[in-house]
mmJSON file of the N, C-alpha and C atoms, coordinates in Angstrom:
{"data_MODEL":{"atom_site":{
"group_PDB":["ATOM","ATOM","ATOM","ATOM","ATOM","ATOM","ATOM","ATOM","ATOM","ATOM","ATOM","ATOM","ATOM","ATOM","ATOM","ATOM","ATOM","ATOM","ATOM","ATOM","ATOM","ATOM","ATOM","ATOM","ATOM","ATOM","ATOM","ATOM","ATOM","ATOM","ATOM","ATOM","ATOM","ATOM","ATOM","ATOM","ATOM","ATOM","ATOM","ATOM","ATOM","ATOM","ATOM","ATOM","ATOM","ATOM","ATOM","ATOM","ATOM","ATOM","ATOM","ATOM","ATOM","ATOM","ATOM","ATOM","ATOM","ATOM","ATOM","ATOM","ATOM","ATOM","ATOM","ATOM","ATOM","ATOM","ATOM","ATOM","ATOM","ATOM","ATOM","ATOM","ATOM","ATOM","ATOM","ATOM","ATOM","ATOM","ATOM","ATOM","ATOM","ATOM","ATOM","ATOM","ATOM","ATOM","ATOM","ATOM","ATOM","ATOM","ATOM","ATOM","ATOM","ATOM","ATOM","ATOM","ATOM","ATOM","ATOM","ATOM","ATOM","ATOM","ATOM","ATOM","ATOM","ATOM","ATOM","ATOM","ATOM","ATOM","ATOM","ATOM","ATOM","ATOM","ATOM","ATOM","ATOM","ATOM","ATOM","ATOM","ATOM","ATOM","ATOM","ATOM","ATOM","ATOM","ATOM","ATOM","ATOM","ATOM","ATOM","ATOM","ATOM","ATOM","ATOM","ATOM","ATOM","ATOM","ATOM","ATOM","ATOM","ATOM","ATOM","ATOM","ATOM","ATOM","ATOM","ATOM","ATOM","ATOM","ATOM","ATOM","ATOM","ATOM","ATOM","ATOM","ATOM","ATOM","ATOM","ATOM","ATOM","ATOM","ATOM","ATOM","ATOM","ATOM","ATOM","ATOM","ATOM","ATOM","ATOM","ATOM","ATOM","ATOM","ATOM","ATOM","ATOM"],
"id":[1,2,3,4,5,6,7,8,9,10,11,12,13,14,15,16,17,18,19,20,21,22,23,24,25,26,27,28,29,30,31,32,33,34,35,36,37,38,39,40,41,42,43,44,45,46,47,48,49,50,51,52,53,54,55,56,57,58,59,60,61,62,63,64,65,66,67,68,69,70,71,72,73,74,75,76,77,78,79,80,81,82,83,84,85,86,87,88,89,90,91,92,93,94,95,96,97,98,99,100,101,102,103,104,105,106,107,108,109,110,111,112,113,114,115,116,117,118,119,120,121,122,123,124,125,126,127,128,129,130,131,132,133,134,135,136,137,138,139,140,141,142,143,144,145,146,147,148,149,150,151,152,153,154,155,156,157,158,159,160,161,162,163,164,165,166,167,168,169,170,171,172,173,174,175,176,177],
"type_symbol":["N","C","C","N","C","C","N","C","C","N","C","C","N","C","C","N","C","C","N","C","C","N","C","C","N","C","C","N","C","C","N","C","C","N","C","C","N","C","C","N","C","C","N","C","C","N","C","C","N","C","C","N","C","C","N","C","C","N","C","C","N","C","C","N","C","C","N","C","C","N","C","C","N","C","C","N","C","C","N","C","C","N","C","C","N","C","C","N","C","C","N","C","C","N","C","C","N","C","C","N","C","C","N","C","C","N","C","C","N","C","C","N","C","C","N","C","C","N","C","C","N","C","C","N","C","C","N","C","C","N","C","C","N","C","C","N","C","C","N","C","C","N","C","C","N","C","C","N","C","C","N","C","C","N","C","C","N","C","C","N","C","C","N","C","C","N","C","C","N","C","C","N","C","C","N","C","C"],
"label_atom_id":["N","CA","C","N","CA","C","N","CA","C","N","CA","C","N","CA","C","N","CA","C","N","CA","C","N","CA","C","N","CA","C","N","CA","C","N","CA","C","N","CA","C","N","CA","C","N","CA","C","N","CA","C","N","CA","C","N","CA","C","N","CA","C","N","CA","C","N","CA","C","N","CA","C","N","CA","C","N","CA","C","N","CA","C","N","CA","C","N","CA","C","N","CA","C","N","CA","C","N","CA","C","N","CA","C","N","CA","C","N","CA","C","N","CA","C","N","CA","C","N","CA","C","N","CA","C","N","CA","C","N","CA","C","N","CA","C","N","CA","C","N","CA","C","N","CA","C","N","CA","C","N","CA","C","N","CA","C","N","CA","C","N","CA","C","N","CA","C","N","CA","C","N","CA","C","N","CA","C","N","CA","C","N","CA","C","N","CA","C","N","CA","C","N","CA","C","N","CA","C","N","CA","C","N","CA","C"],
"label_alt_id":[null,null,null,null,null,null,null,null,null,null,null,null,null,null,null,null,null,null,null,null,null,null,null,null,null,null,null,null,null,null,null,null,null,null,null,null,null,null,null,null,null,null,null,null,null,null,null,null,null,null,null,null,null,null,null,null,null,null,null,null,null,null,null,null,null,null,null,null,null,null,null,null,null,null,null,null,null,null,null,null,null,null,null,null,null,null,null,null,null,null,null,null,null,null,null,null,null,null,null,null,null,null,null,null,null,null,null,null,null,null,null,null,null,null,null,null,null,null,null,null,null,null,null,null,null,null,null,null,null,null,null,null,null,null,null,null,null,null,null,null,null,null,null,null,null,null,null,null,null,null,null,null,null,null,null,null,null,null,null,null,null,null,null,null,null,null,null,null,null,null,null,null,null,null,null,null,null],
"label_comp_id":["MET","MET","MET","SER","SER","SER","GLU","GLU","GLU","ARG","ARG","ARG","ALA","ALA","ALA","ALA","ALA","ALA","PRO","PRO","PRO","PHE","PHE","PHE","HIS","HIS","HIS","CYS","CYS","CYS","PRO","PRO","PRO","TYR","TYR","TYR","CYS","CYS","CYS","GLY","GLY","GLY","ASP","ASP","ASP","GLU","GLU","GLU","ASP","ASP","ASP","LEU","LEU","LEU","ARG","ARG","ARG","PRO","PRO","PRO","HIS","HIS","HIS","GLU","GLU","GLU","ALA","ALA","ALA","GLY","GLY","GLY","HIS","HIS","HIS","GLY","GLY","GLY","ALA","ALA","ALA","TRP","TRP","TRP","GLU","GLU","GLU","CYS","CYS","CYS","ALA","ALA","ALA","SER","SER","SER","CYS","CYS","CYS","ASN","ASN","ASN","ARG","ARG","ARG","ALA","ALA","ALA","PHE","PHE","PHE","GLN","GLN","GLN","LEU","LEU","LEU","LYS","LYS","LYS","PHE","PHE","PHE","LEU","LEU","LEU","GLY","GLY","GLY","LEU","LEU","LEU","LEU","LEU","LEU","THR","THR","THR","ARG","ARG","ARG","GLY","GLY","GLY","LEU","LEU","LEU","ALA","ALA","ALA","ARG","ARG","ARG","ASN","ASN","ASN","ASP","ASP","ASP","GLY","GLY","GLY","GLU","GLU","GLU","GLY","GLY","GLY","ASP","ASP","ASP","GLY","GLY","GLY","ILE","ILE","ILE"],
"label_asym_id":["A","A","A","A","A","A","A","A","A","A","A","A","A","A","A","A","A","A","A","A","A","A","A","A","A","A","A","A","A","A","A","A","A","A","A","A","A","A","A","A","A","A","A","A","A","A","A","A","A","A","A","A","A","A","A","A","A","A","A","A","A","A","A","A","A","A","A","A","A","A","A","A","A","A","A","A","A","A","A","A","A","A","A","A","A","A","A","A","A","A","A","A","A","A","A","A","A","A","A","A","A","A","A","A","A","A","A","A","A","A","A","A","A","A","A","A","A","A","A","A","A","A","A","A","A","A","A","A","A","A","A","A","A","A","A","A","A","A","A","A","A","A","A","A","A","A","A","A","A","A","A","A","A","A","A","A","A","A","A","A","A","A","A","A","A","A","A","A","A","A","A","A","A","A","A","A","A"],
"label_entity_id":["1","1","1","1","1","1","1","1","1","1","1","1","1","1","1","1","1","1","1","1","1","1","1","1","1","1","1","1","1","1","1","1","1","1","1","1","1","1","1","1","1","1","1","1","1","1","1","1","1","1","1","1","1","1","1","1","1","1","1","1","1","1","1","1","1","1","1","1","1","1","1","1","1","1","1","1","1","1","1","1","1","1","1","1","1","1","1","1","1","1","1","1","1","1","1","1","1","1","1","1","1","1","1","1","1","1","1","1","1","1","1","1","1","1","1","1","1","1","1","1","1","1","1","1","1","1","1","1","1","1","1","1","1","1","1","1","1","1","1","1","1","1","1","1","1","1","1","1","1","1","1","1","1","1","1","1","1","1","1","1","1","1","1","1","1","1","1","1","1","1","1","1","1","1","1","1","1"],
"label_seq_id":[1,1,1,2,2,2,3,3,3,4,4,4,5,5,5,6,6,6,7,7,7,8,8,8,9,9,9,10,10,10,11,11,11,12,12,12,13,13,13,14,14,14,15,15,15,16,16,16,17,17,17,18,18,18,19,19,19,20,20,20,21,21,21,22,22,22,23,23,23,24,24,24,25,25,25,26,26,26,27,27,27,28,28,28,29,29,29,30,30,30,31,31,31,32,32,32,33,33,33,34,34,34,35,35,35,36,36,36,37,37,37,38,38,38,39,39,39,40,40,40,41,41,41,42,42,42,43,43,43,44,44,44,45,45,45,46,46,46,47,47,47,48,48,48,49,49,49,50,50,50,51,51,51,52,52,52,53,53,53,54,54,54,55,55,55,56,56,56,57,57,57,58,58,58,59,59,59],
"pdbx_PDB_ins_code":[null,null,null,null,null,null,null,null,null,null,null,null,null,null,null,null,null,null,null,null,null,null,null,null,null,null,null,null,null,null,null,null,null,null,null,null,null,null,null,null,null,null,null,null,null,null,null,null,null,null,null,null,null,null,null,null,null,null,null,null,null,null,null,null,null,null,null,null,null,null,null,null,null,null,null,null,null,null,null,null,null,null,null,null,null,null,null,null,null,null,null,null,null,null,null,null,null,null,null,null,null,null,null,null,null,null,null,null,null,null,null,null,null,null,null,null,null,null,null,null,null,null,null,null,null,null,null,null,null,null,null,null,null,null,null,null,null,null,null,null,null,null,null,null,null,null,null,null,null,null,null,null,null,null,null,null,null,null,null,null,null,null,null,null,null,null,null,null,null,null,null,null,null,null,null,null,null],
"Cartn_x":[174.505,173.464,173.978,173.384,173.851,172.894,171.782,170.815,171.299,170.929,171.29,170.339,170.867,170.042,169.752,168.504,168.101,167.809,168.267,167.903,166.431,165.814,164.401,164.159,165.151,164.984,166.353,166.332,167.547,168.097,169.4,169.967,170.041,169.837,169.928,168.574,167.581,166.279,165.161,165.38,164.373,163.363,163.455,162.504,162.753,161.745,161.844,162.001,162.181,162.312,163.78,164.251,165.644,165.77,166.89,167.203,168.677,169.032,170.462,171.214,172.416,173.245,174.252,174.67,175.582,177.007,177.329,178.693,179.099,178.13,178.482,177.715,178.238,177.574,177.439,176.246,175.991,175.745,175.754,175.541,174.07,173.506,172.098,171.966,170.887,170.597,169.18,169.013,167.718,167.158,165.98,165.354,164.793,164.565,163.982,165.004,166.153,167.145,168.328,168.295,169.31,170.717,170.799,172.085,172.346,173.612,174.025,174.836,174.663,175.389,175.693,176.614,177.016,176.925,176.397,176.287,177.345,177.921,178.968,178.848,178.892,178.871,180.285,180.455,181.781,182.138,181.164,181.427,180.535,180.714,179.911,180.594,179.81,180.333,180.393,181.396,181.524,180.768,180.476,179.743,178.326,177.814,176.473,176.432,177.539,177.579,177.919,177.206,177.434,178.42,179.381,180.338,179.773,180.02,179.61,180.878,181.37,182.608,182.357,181.133,180.83,180.372,180.468,180.03,178.621,177.938,176.595,175.55,174.322,173.205,173.117,173.114,172.943,171.485,171.109,169.72,169.665],
"Cartn_y":[91.686,91.436,90.395,89.245,88.163,87.84,88.557,88.289,88.834,88.153,88.586,89.683,90.765,91.831,91.515,91.367,90.984,92.214,92.216,93.317,93.194,94.321,94.322,94.109,94.466,94.309,94.132,93.602,93.382,94.732,94.982,96.258,96.376,95.276,95.297,95.447,94.66,94.707,95.248,95.34,95.87,94.848,93.61,92.593,92.196,91.623,91.262,89.764,88.971,87.524,87.161,87.388,87.158,85.981,85.277,84.143,84.205,83.694,83.634,82.779,83.205,82.5,81.624,80.558,79.597,80.118,81.276,81.806,82.217,82.44,82.766,83.936,84.473,85.555,86.812,87.345,88.567,88.358,87.118,86.829,86.486,87.067,86.89,86.607,85.929,85.688,86.128,86.669,87.135,86.112,85.596,84.608,85.252,86.559,87.248,87.495,88.069,88.393,87.423,86.43,85.378,85.919,86.942,87.508,87.204,87.122,86.978,88.206,88.661,89.841,89.658,90.489,90.397,91.765,91.793,93.019,92.998,94.164,94.242,95.563,95.505,96.698,97.263,98.515,99.122,99.862,100.445,101.177,102.392,103.13,104.33,105.542,106.441,107.67,108.75,109.599,110.659,111.911,112.092,113.291,113.234,114.385,114.456,114.466,114.138,114.21,115.623,116.144,117.514,117.499,118.395,118.536,119.487,119.193,120.082,120.694,121.761,122.394,123.672,123.893,125.058,126.264,126.267,127.407,127.158,128.24,128.13,128.245,127.984,128.119,126.891,127.124,126.023,125.887,124.703,124.471,124.298],
"Cartn_z":[66.003,65.027,64.049,64.07,63.22,62.084,61.997,60.94,59.608,58.541,57.197,56.742,56.257,55.709,54.243,53.927,52.576,51.725,50.478,49.577,49.201,48.903,48.544,47.059,46.231,44.792,44.124,42.92,42.14,41.668,41.84,41.385,39.862,39.141,37.679,37.003,37.45,36.767,37.649,38.952,39.851,40.347,39.912,40.333,41.785,42.425,43.84,44.075,43.023,43.156,43.408,44.63,44.999,45.95,45.821,46.693,47.066,48.259,48.602,47.583,47.239,46.255,46.981,46.355,46.972,47.14,46.578,46.646,48.058,48.941,50.316,50.873,51.971,52.699,51.841,51.77,51.018,49.54,49.085,47.662,47.421,46.366,46.029,44.546,44.178,42.762,42.452,41.265,40.796,39.809,40.107,39.23,37.968,37.998,36.855,35.742,36.09,35.055,35.046,35.946,35.995,36.281,37.137,37.532,39.004,39.341,40.738,41.113,42.341,42.811,44.29,44.784,46.173,46.833,48.043,48.824,49.913,50.186,51.191,51.941,53.251,54.083,54.139,53.744,53.699,54.978,55.648,56.874,56.987,58.064,58.286,57.673,57.127,56.552,57.621,57.533,58.521,58.123,56.849,56.449,57.001,57.32,57.862,59.378,60.019,61.467,61.89,62.843,63.312,64.474,64.42,65.511,66.551,67.786,68.865,69.453,68.821,69.269,70.051,70.514,71.334,70.558,69.256,68.449,67.949,67.639,67.096,68.17,67.812,68.739,69.634,70.922,71.867,72.254,72.609,73.012,74.505],
"occupancy":[1.0,1.0,1.0,1.0,1.0,1.0,1.0,1.0,1.0,1.0,1.0,1.0,1.0,1.0,1.0,1.0,1.0,1.0,1.0,1.0,1.0,1.0,1.0,1.0,1.0,1.0,1.0,1.0,1.0,1.0,1.0,1.0,1.0,1.0,1.0,1.0,1.0,1.0,1.0,1.0,1.0,1.0,1.0,1.0,1.0,1.0,1.0,1.0,1.0,1.0,1.0,1.0,1.0,1.0,1.0,1.0,1.0,1.0,1.0,1.0,1.0,1.0,1.0,1.0,1.0,1.0,1.0,1.0,1.0,1.0,1.0,1.0,1.0,1.0,1.0,1.0,1.0,1.0,1.0,1.0,1.0,1.0,1.0,1.0,1.0,1.0,1.0,1.0,1.0,1.0,1.0,1.0,1.0,1.0,1.0,1.0,1.0,1.0,1.0,1.0,1.0,1.0,1.0,1.0,1.0,1.0,1.0,1.0,1.0,1.0,1.0,1.0,1.0,1.0,1.0,1.0,1.0,1.0,1.0,1.0,1.0,1.0,1.0,1.0,1.0,1.0,1.0,1.0,1.0,1.0,1.0,1.0,1.0,1.0,1.0,1.0,1.0,1.0,1.0,1.0,1.0,1.0,1.0,1.0,1.0,1.0,1.0,1.0,1.0,1.0,1.0,1.0,1.0,1.0,1.0,1.0,1.0,1.0,1.0,1.0,1.0,1.0,1.0,1.0,1.0,1.0,1.0,1.0,1.0,1.0,1.0,1.0,1.0,1.0,1.0,1.0,1.0],
"B_iso_or_equiv":[0.0,0.0,0.0,0.0,0.0,0.0,0.0,0.0,0.0,0.0,0.0,0.0,0.0,0.0,0.0,0.0,0.0,0.0,0.0,0.0,0.0,0.0,0.0,0.0,0.0,0.0,0.0,0.0,0.0,0.0,0.0,0.0,0.0,0.0,0.0,0.0,0.0,0.0,0.0,0.0,0.0,0.0,0.0,0.0,0.0,0.0,0.0,0.0,0.0,0.0,0.0,0.0,0.0,0.0,0.0,0.0,0.0,0.0,0.0,0.0,0.0,0.0,0.0,0.0,0.0,0.0,0.0,0.0,0.0,0.0,0.0,0.0,0.0,0.0,0.0,0.0,0.0,0.0,0.0,0.0,0.0,0.0,0.0,0.0,0.0,0.0,0.0,0.0,0.0,0.0,0.0,0.0,0.0,0.0,0.0,0.0,0.0,0.0,0.0,0.0,0.0,0.0,0.0,0.0,0.0,0.0,0.0,0.0,0.0,0.0,0.0,0.0,0.0,0.0,0.0,0.0,0.0,0.0,0.0,0.0,0.0,0.0,0.0,0.0,0.0,0.0,0.0,0.0,0.0,0.0,0.0,0.0,0.0,0.0,0.0,0.0,0.0,0.0,0.0,0.0,0.0,0.0,0.0,0.0,0.0,0.0,0.0,0.0,0.0,0.0,0.0,0.0,0.0,0.0,0.0,0.0,0.0,0.0,0.0,0.0,0.0,0.0,0.0,0.0,0.0,0.0,0.0,0.0,0.0,0.0,0.0,0.0,0.0,0.0,0.0,0.0,0.0],
"pdbx_formal_charge":[null,null,null,null,null,null,null,null,null,null,null,null,null,null,null,null,null,null,null,null,null,null,null,null,null,null,null,null,null,null,null,null,null,null,null,null,null,null,null,null,null,null,null,null,null,null,null,null,null,null,null,null,null,null,null,null,null,null,null,null,null,null,null,null,null,null,null,null,null,null,null,null,null,null,null,null,null,null,null,null,null,null,null,null,null,null,null,null,null,null,null,null,null,null,null,null,null,null,null,null,null,null,null,null,null,null,null,null,null,null,null,null,null,null,null,null,null,null,null,null,null,null,null,null,null,null,null,null,null,null,null,null,null,null,null,null,null,null,null,null,null,null,null,null,null,null,null,null,null,null,null,null,null,null,null,null,null,null,null,null,null,null,null,null,null,null,null,null,null,null,null,null,null,null,null,null,null],
"auth_seq_id":[1,1,1,2,2,2,3,3,3,4,4,4,5,5,5,6,6,6,7,7,7,8,8,8,9,9,9,10,10,10,11,11,11,12,12,12,13,13,13,14,14,14,15,15,15,16,16,16,17,17,17,18,18,18,19,19,19,20,20,20,21,21,21,22,22,22,23,23,23,24,24,24,25,25,25,26,26,26,27,27,27,28,28,28,29,29,29,30,30,30,31,31,31,32,32,32,33,33,33,34,34,34,35,35,35,36,36,36,37,37,37,38,38,38,39,39,39,40,40,40,41,41,41,42,42,42,43,43,43,44,44,44,45,45,45,46,46,46,47,47,47,48,48,48,49,49,49,50,50,50,51,51,51,52,52,52,53,53,53,54,54,54,55,55,55,56,56,56,57,57,57,58,58,58,59,59,59],
"auth_comp_id":["MET","MET","MET","SER","SER","SER","GLU","GLU","GLU","ARG","ARG","ARG","ALA","ALA","ALA","ALA","ALA","ALA","PRO","PRO","PRO","PHE","PHE","PHE","HIS","HIS","HIS","CYS","CYS","CYS","PRO","PRO","PRO","TYR","TYR","TYR","CYS","CYS","CYS","GLY","GLY","GLY","ASP","ASP","ASP","GLU","GLU","GLU","ASP","ASP","ASP","LEU","LEU","LEU","ARG","ARG","ARG","PRO","PRO","PRO","HIS","HIS","HIS","GLU","GLU","GLU","ALA","ALA","ALA","GLY","GLY","GLY","HIS","HIS","HIS","GLY","GLY","GLY","ALA","ALA","ALA","TRP","TRP","TRP","GLU","GLU","GLU","CYS","CYS","CYS","ALA","ALA","ALA","SER","SER","SER","CYS","CYS","CYS","ASN","ASN","ASN","ARG","ARG","ARG","ALA","ALA","ALA","PHE","PHE","PHE","GLN","GLN","GLN","LEU","LEU","LEU","LYS","LYS","LYS","PHE","PHE","PHE","LEU","LEU","LEU","GLY","GLY","GLY","LEU","LEU","LEU","LEU","LEU","LEU","THR","THR","THR","ARG","ARG","ARG","GLY","GLY","GLY","LEU","LEU","LEU","ALA","ALA","ALA","ARG","ARG","ARG","ASN","ASN","ASN","ASP","ASP","ASP","GLY","GLY","GLY","GLU","GLU","GLU","GLY","GLY","GLY","ASP","ASP","ASP","GLY","GLY","GLY","ILE","ILE","ILE"],
"auth_asym_id":["A","A","A","A","A","A","A","A","A","A","A","A","A","A","A","A","A","A","A","A","A","A","A","A","A","A","A","A","A","A","A","A","A","A","A","A","A","A","A","A","A","A","A","A","A","A","A","A","A","A","A","A","A","A","A","A","A","A","A","A","A","A","A","A","A","A","A","A","A","A","A","A","A","A","A","A","A","A","A","A","A","A","A","A","A","A","A","A","A","A","A","A","A","A","A","A","A","A","A","A","A","A","A","A","A","A","A","A","A","A","A","A","A","A","A","A","A","A","A","A","A","A","A","A","A","A","A","A","A","A","A","A","A","A","A","A","A","A","A","A","A","A","A","A","A","A","A","A","A","A","A","A","A","A","A","A","A","A","A","A","A","A","A","A","A","A","A","A","A","A","A","A","A","A","A","A","A"],
"auth_atom_id":["N","CA","C","N","CA","C","N","CA","C","N","CA","C","N","CA","C","N","CA","C","N","CA","C","N","CA","C","N","CA","C","N","CA","C","N","CA","C","N","CA","C","N","CA","C","N","CA","C","N","CA","C","N","CA","C","N","CA","C","N","CA","C","N","CA","C","N","CA","C","N","CA","C","N","CA","C","N","CA","C","N","CA","C","N","CA","C","N","CA","C","N","CA","C","N","CA","C","N","CA","C","N","CA","C","N","CA","C","N","CA","C","N","CA","C","N","CA","C","N","CA","C","N","CA","C","N","CA","C","N","CA","C","N","CA","C","N","CA","C","N","CA","C","N","CA","C","N","CA","C","N","CA","C","N","CA","C","N","CA","C","N","CA","C","N","CA","C","N","CA","C","N","CA","C","N","CA","C","N","CA","C","N","CA","C","N","CA","C","N","CA","C","N","CA","C","N","CA","C","N","CA","C","N","CA","C"],
"pdbx_PDB_model_num":[1,1,1,1,1,1,1,1,1,1,1,1,1,1,1,1,1,1,1,1,1,1,1,1,1,1,1,1,1,1,1,1,1,1,1,1,1,1,1,1,1,1,1,1,1,1,1,1,1,1,1,1,1,1,1,1,1,1,1,1,1,1,1,1,1,1,1,1,1,1,1,1,1,1,1,1,1,1,1,1,1,1,1,1,1,1,1,1,1,1,1,1,1,1,1,1,1,1,1,1,1,1,1,1,1,1,1,1,1,1,1,1,1,1,1,1,1,1,1,1,1,1,1,1,1,1,1,1,1,1,1,1,1,1,1,1,1,1,1,1,1,1,1,1,1,1,1,1,1,1,1,1,1,1,1,1,1,1,1,1,1,1,1,1,1,1,1,1,1,1,1,1,1,1,1,1,1]
}}}
């Protein structure tokens, strides 16, 4: 997947007038509050995954 995931709103003011920022990949600027921010994917969380170790109700 090589497409850029765009944020839907500014994390500071909530406005939707966002544009890619010149700082690079994942950087965005808000035209409403004049702030720039960067988004970064950290990884997948392990909590919430169910283990199938043979115990419990089977289907």
